[in-house]
C-alpha positions as CSV (number, residue, x, y, z in Angstrom):
1,M,54.6,14.3,-31.6
2,K,54.0,15.8,-28.1
3,A,51.3,18.1,-29.6
4,R,49.5,15.1,-31.1
5,L,49.8,13.2,-27.8
6,S,48.4,16.2,-25.9
7,C,45.4,16.3,-28.4
8,F,44.7,12.6,-27.8
9,V,44.9,13.1,-24.0
10,L,42.6,16.1,-24.2
11,A,40.1,14.2,-26.5
12,A,40.1,11.3,-24.0
13,L,39.4,13.6,-21.1
14,L,36.6,15.3,-23.0
15,E,35.1,12.0,-24.0
16,A,35.3,10.7,-20.4
17,G,33.6,13.9,-19.1
18,S,30.9,13.5,-21.8
19,L,30.4,9.9,-20.9
20,A,30.1,10.7,-17.2
21,A,27.6,13.4,-18.0
22,Q,25.6,10.9,-20.1
23,L,25.7,8.3,-17.3
24,S,24.5,10.6,-14.6
25,C,20.8,11.3,-14.2
26,P,18.9,14.2,-12.6
27,A,16.3,13.7,-10.0
28,T,14.0,16.3,-8.5
29,V,12.4,15.7,-5.1
30,P,10.1,17.7,-2.9
31,V,11.2,18.3,0.7
32,I,9.2,19.8,3.6
33,A,11.1,21.2,6.5
34,F,8.7,20.6,9.4
35,S,9.4,22.8,12.5
36,G,7.4,24.2,15.4
37,N,9.3,27.5,15.0
38,R,9.8,29.9,12.2
39,I,13.0,28.9,10.4
40,E,15.5,30.5,8.1
41,T,15.4,29.8,4.3
42,L,17.5,26.7,3.7
43,T,20.1,26.6,0.9
44,V,22.2,23.9,-0.9
45,N,24.9,24.2,1.7
46,D,22.4,23.2,4.5
47,F,21.6,19.7,3.0
48,R,23.5,16.5,2.6
49,A,22.2,13.6,0.5
50,T,23.7,10.1,0.5
51,T,23.0,6.5,-0.6
52,K,25.0,3.5,0.6
53,G,27.7,5.7,1.9
54,Y,28.1,7.7,-1.3
55,E,27.4,11.4,-1.6
56,I,24.6,12.5,-4.0
57,S,25.3,15.8,-5.6
58,I,22.8,18.5,-4.8
59,R,22.8,20.9,-7.8
60,A,20.2,23.4,-6.5
61,V,17.5,24.0,-3.9
62,D,14.5,25.7,-5.4
63,L,12.5,28.0,-3.0
64,P,8.8,27.3,-2.4
65,P,6.7,28.5,-5.4
66,A,4.9,31.8,-5.1
67,R,1.7,30.0,-6.3
68,R,0.9,26.4,-5.9
69,R,-1.9,24.0,-6.8
70,I,-3.6,22.1,-3.9
71,L,-5.9,19.2,-4.7
72,F,-8.2,17.8,-2.0
73,V,-9.3,14.2,-2.3
74,L,-12.4,13.6,-0.1
75,D,-13.3,10.0,0.8
76,R,-17.1,9.9,1.1
77,S,-17.4,6.1,1.3
78,R,-19.7,4.4,3.8
79,S,-17.0,4.1,6.5
80,M,-16.6,7.9,6.4
81,T,-20.3,8.9,6.6
82,S,-20.3,9.1,10.4
83,S,-17.5,11.6,10.2
84,K,-18.9,14.1,7.7
85,L,-18.9,17.0,10.2
86,L,-15.3,16.2,11.1
87,V,-14.3,16.1,7.4
88,D,-16.1,19.4,6.6
89,Q,-14.3,20.9,9.6
90,A,-10.9,19.6,8.4
91,V,-11.6,21.1,4.9
92,D,-12.5,24.5,6.4
93,E,-9.4,24.5,8.6
94,A,-7.1,23.7,5.7
95,L,-8.7,26.2,3.3
96,F,-8.4,28.9,5.9
97,A,-4.6,28.4,5.8
98,V,-4.3,28.3,2.0
99,P,-2.5,31.4,0.7
100,V,-4.7,33.7,-1.3
101,D,-2.7,33.2,-4.5
102,D,-2.9,29.4,-4.6
103,T,-5.5,27.6,-6.6
104,V,-7.6,24.7,-5.3
105,A,-9.5,21.7,-6.8
106,F,-11.5,18.9,-5.3
107,L,-12.0,15.2,-6.1
108,V,-14.8,13.6,-4.1
109,F,-15.5,9.9,-4.4
110,A,-17.7,7.2,-3.0
111,G,-17.5,3.6,-4.3
112,Q,-17.1,3.8,-8.1
113,Y,-18.6,7.3,-8.3
114,F,-16.6,10.5,-8.2
115,K,-16.8,14.2,-8.9
116,Q,-14.0,16.5,-9.7
117,T,-13.6,20.2,-10.2
118,D,-11.3,22.5,-12.1
119,F,-8.6,24.5,-10.2
120,M,-10.0,27.8,-9.0
121,N,-9.0,30.7,-6.7
122,L,-10.4,30.8,-3.2
123,Q,-13.0,33.4,-4.0
124,S,-14.6,31.2,-6.7
125,L,-14.3,28.2,-4.5
126,K,-16.4,29.7,-1.7
127,E,-19.4,29.8,-4.1
128,R,-19.0,26.1,-5.1
129,L,-17.9,24.6,-1.8
130,P,-21.4,23.9,-0.4
131,D,-22.2,21.8,-3.5
132,I,-18.8,20.0,-3.2
133,L,-19.3,19.1,0.5
134,T,-22.9,17.9,0.0
135,W,-22.1,15.7,-3.0
136,K,-23.5,12.2,-3.0
137,P,-22.9,9.3,-5.3
138,G,-25.2,8.7,-8.3
139,S,-26.5,5.5,-6.7
140,K,-28.8,5.5,-3.7
141,S,-26.8,2.7,-2.3
142,N,-23.4,3.8,-1.1
143,G,-21.7,0.5,-0.8
144,P,-18.7,-0.4,1.3
145,D,-16.3,-0.4,-1.7
146,T,-13.5,2.1,-1.4
147,P,-11.0,2.6,-4.4
148,L,-8.7,4.9,-2.5
149,W,-5.5,4.3,-4.4
150,D,-7.3,4.6,-7.8
151,N,-8.7,8.0,-6.8
152,I,-5.3,9.3,-5.6
153,G,-4.0,8.1,-9.0
154,R,-6.9,10.0,-10.6
155,A,-5.9,13.1,-8.6
156,L,-2.3,12.8,-9.9
157,Q,-3.7,12.9,-13.5
158,M,-5.6,16.1,-12.6
159,L,-2.2,17.6,-11.8
160,T,-0.7,16.7,-15.2
161,P,1.4,18.4,-16.5
162,H,3.0,18.6,-13.0
163,R,4.3,21.8,-11.5
164,P,6.7,22.4,-8.6
165,G,4.8,22.7,-5.4
166,D,1.8,20.5,-6.4
167,V,0.3,18.9,-3.3
168,I,-2.5,16.4,-2.8
169,I,-4.5,16.5,0.5
170,V,-6.2,13.2,1.2
171,I,-9.0,13.1,3.9
172,S,-9.8,9.5,4.5
173,D,-9.6,6.5,7.0
174,G,-7.2,4.8,4.6
175,D,-9.6,1.9,3.8
176,N,-9.0,0.5,0.3
177,N,-10.8,-2.6,-0.8
178,L,-11.5,-2.0,-4.5
179,G,-9.6,-0.7,-7.5
180,K,-6.9,-1.5,-10.1
181,L,-4.0,0.4,-8.6
182,S,-2.0,-0.7,-5.6
183,L,-0.4,1.5,-2.9
184,E,3.0,0.7,-4.4
185,Q,2.1,1.7,-7.9
186,V,0.6,5.0,-6.8
187,Q,3.5,5.8,-4.6
188,E,5.9,5.2,-7.5
189,E,4.0,7.5,-9.8
190,L,3.9,10.2,-7.2
191,G,7.6,9.9,-6.6
192,K,8.4,10.2,-10.3
193,A,6.1,13.2,-10.6
194,G,7.5,14.9,-7.5
195,V,4.1,15.3,-5.9
196,S,3.7,15.0,-2.1
197,V,0.6,13.8,-0.2
198,L,-0.7,15.3,3.0
199,A,-3.1,13.0,4.8
200,V,-5.8,13.9,7.2
201,I,-6.7,10.6,8.8
202,K,-9.8,9.3,10.5
203,S,-9.0,6.6,13.1
204,D,-11.9,4.5,14.3
205,P,-11.5,2.4,17.5
206,Y,-14.7,0.6,16.5
207,A,-13.5,-0.4,13.0
208,A,-15.3,-3.5,11.9
209,T,-13.2,-4.9,8.9
210,P,-9.5,-5.6,8.7
211,Q,-9.1,-3.0,6.0
212,E,-10.6,-0.3,8.2
213,K,-8.4,-1.3,11.1
214,I,-5.1,-1.2,9.2
215,G,-6.1,1.6,6.8
216,P,-5.0,4.6,9.0
217,T,-1.5,3.0,9.4
218,F,-1.2,2.3,5.6
219,L,-2.3,5.8,4.7
220,S,0.1,7.4,7.2
221,V,3.1,5.4,6.0
222,F,2.1,6.1,2.4
223,A,1.9,9.9,2.9
224,K,5.3,10.1,4.6
225,A,6.8,8.0,1.9
226,T,5.8,10.6,-0.7
227,G,7.5,13.4,1.3
228,G,4.3,14.6,2.9
229,G,2.8,14.7,6.3
230,V,0.1,13.4,8.5
231,S,-2.7,14.9,10.6
232,Q,-5.2,13.0,12.8
233,M,-8.8,14.2,12.2
234,Q,-9.7,13.8,15.9
235,G,-6.3,15.1,17.2
236,Q,-5.5,18.5,18.7
237,S,-1.9,18.7,17.5
238,N,-0.7,19.2,13.9
239,R,-4.1,20.2,12.6
240,P,-4.8,20.4,8.9
241,G,-4.3,24.1,8.8
242,Q,-0.9,23.7,10.5
243,M,0.2,21.3,7.8
244,I,-0.8,23.8,5.1
245,L,1.3,26.5,6.8
246,Q,4.3,24.1,6.8
247,L,4.3,24.2,3.0
248,E,6.0,27.6,3.3
249,H,9.1,25.5,4.0
250,Q,8.7,23.1,1.0
251,Y,11.6,23.0,-1.3
252,N,12.5,21.2,-4.6
253,L,16.0,19.6,-4.5
254,E,17.7,19.1,-7.8
255,L,20.0,16.1,-7.4
256,E,22.6,14.6,-9.8
257,V,22.7,10.8,-9.4
258,T,25.7,8.9,-10.7
259,P,26.1,5.1,-11.1
260,N,27.3,3.1,-8.1
261,R,30.7,1.6,-8.4
262,G,30.7,-1.2,-10.9
263,S,27.5,0.0,-12.6
264,M,27.2,1.6,-16.0
265,K,24.2,3.7,-15.3
266,P,22.2,4.9,-12.2
267,A,19.6,2.5,-10.8
268,L,16.0,3.2,-12.0
269,E,14.9,3.3,-8.4
270,I,17.0,4.1,-5.3
271,K,15.3,3.1,-2.1
272,K,18.0,3.4,0.5
273,W,18.9,7.1,0.4
274,Q,19.1,9.7,3.2
275,L,18.7,13.4,3.3
276,S,19.9,15.3,6.4
277,L,20.8,18.8,7.6
278,K,24.4,19.5,8.2
279,S,23.8,22.0,11.1
280,P,23.3,20.3,14.5
281,E,21.1,23.3,15.5
282,F,18.9,22.7,12.4
283,R,18.7,18.9,13.1
284,R,17.4,19.6,16.6
285,S,14.6,21.9,15.5
286,I,13.7,20.7,12.0
287,T,12.3,17.4,10.7
288,L,12.7,16.7,7.0
289,S,10.0,14.9,5.1
290,Y,11.1,13.6,1.7
291,P,10.2,10.7,-0.7
292,S,11.5,7.3,0.4
293,S,12.7,6.5,-3.1
294,L,14.5,8.4,-5.9
295,Y,13.7,7.8,-9.6
296,P,16.7,9.1,-11.6
297,C,16.0,10.0,-15.2
298,A,12.3,9.5,-14.7
299,A,10.3,11.0,-17.6
300,T,7.1,12.4,-16.3
301,P,4.5,14.6,-18.1
């Protein structure tokens, strides 16, 4: 009788453990540790993740990939034409900082026209870069329409299937007044894919339209919400090349998300979560950039 009871108890425990495993969901998020100083490699024991007071289990911290794909999205719309030299300079600075083993592709757009390249090594890119930077839309009239979010969504498709370390660099003034996709839709797809956006932003004190005036702020908030960073095109600090160098401290955190109390399964989206460093010394010298939302069990290509 005792033996049979023990078997029932063991079976119940195994079933409970199996149920818990089924209810929990993995989530992988990119994290960049921004610091003005060279820092040590971070490990699982350095991070703490929480949501609404509950701990989120961190299963692993993957080191930065030896090779990554970097995709430049260049906004060549009318509001950016006066800044062509600044854009070209930002591209040169960023490419100078790209590690030699990385591959790079470009998506250039203006209005409804766009041109995209395959991913290539830096040596091959040098031969094609002049044609990329001098590209003009197929129509002689470069109208004011700017489908920025659609083209960032198109860039994400160029990165399919996604790989750890994939990064999109957007050079734009943030103006968006055309297109099918919204900022929120693109941000969600980037979050599910685990792809961060680094934004090099043009700010224009003489902006004429409401979209041009609020564009830089929207693009800045958007980039940070993907776990990326921001550089001002006209600024002297945090130049595009410096942002590229910070990717040396980009990690992929593998999280295990369990249901909140009273729930049968994890939420499809967790907005209120926090990631921090346990060490007071690290917290003083390092700023973590990570996606604002988690998407447990998200199936991405």
